N, C-alpha and C positions, 0 to 999 in steps of 0.2 A: 621655701614658703615663708610669709609673712602672714601673721594672722592677725587680724584684731576682734578679740573675743574668738569665737566660732565662726567667722566669717574669713577667708582666704583674699586677704588685701594685696596681695603681689605674689610674683616669684622672680627669680634668676636663674638661670643654666648655665654652665660653664664648659668648656673642654680641655684639658688639657693635650697641649700638641708639643712634640717631643723633636726635634730637630739633630740630626745625628752629630753634626759639630759646636752645637752651641746648648744641648740642654731642654728642659721644660717648660714651656710658658702656657699661662692659663688665657683662653680665649671668650669672653662674655658674647653667648650666643644669644640668649633673649634676654632681655629684663622689661617687666611690665607691673606696674601697679592699676588698679579697679579706680577708674575715673573717680571715686568718689572716698578717695583714700589718698586721693595727689598731695604734694604741698605737705607734707607731712613728716618728710625725712625719710618715709620708707624705704623707696627706691637709693637712698645713699645708706641706710644699714644694711641693704643688701647687698651693694657692693663692696662693703665694707667687711661683709663675711665674705662673700667670696674671696676676696683679698689674704683675709686671713687662712682661708682654708689651700687658698694658691702658695703662702709662704709656710704654712705647715707641711703641704705636699713638696716642697725644695723648687715651685716655679721661679725663675729668673725675671720673670715679669708677667705682666697681664695685659692685654688689650681688646679693643673692640670697634666695630665698624658702625657709621651712621652719617647718614646724609646731613648735606651742610646747611639746608633748611629745615631741616628737625631741632629748633631752637632749645626747647626744654631738655629733649635727651643730653646735645652739649652742652647746658648749662650744669647738667645733672655732674656729668662723667670729669669736665674739669671742677666744680663741685669738691667731687671725692677724690682730688688731686692727680686725675688724668693731665696729660698734656695733650692736644692736636699733636699732632707731625706733620709740617706743613710738607707739598710736593707730592704728595698720596697718591695713588689712581688706582682705583679698583678694576679689575679684569673679572670678566665674568664669563662662564658658560652654559649658554641654553640648550638645553636637551628635549626632545620631541617626545619623547620613549616617559611612559607612564613607572612609577619605583616599581621594583618588584614587588607581588605579593608575597606577603610571608605566612599565609593562614593557608598554606596546599599542604 
């Protein structure tokens, strides 16, 4: 979480993914900054903190998916020393059933 005073200005979440033949990498699951706090370096600081955490935990790399038309997101990731991978394809599975209810 990133705070400006008492206000939550942004957050980042990551998931460690371990490959049996490659080791562990960090996946940026979500990154968001409240609209009133954008363009102040908060997203970049959050990415840097997650990068540091990934290195502390022994990850060999970090990655994120975003849409080609999300120019602000792409600029943020590239500005934080990320590099787009050419020729990548996202394959998705859409399920129709609801998620299980954990409150049982």
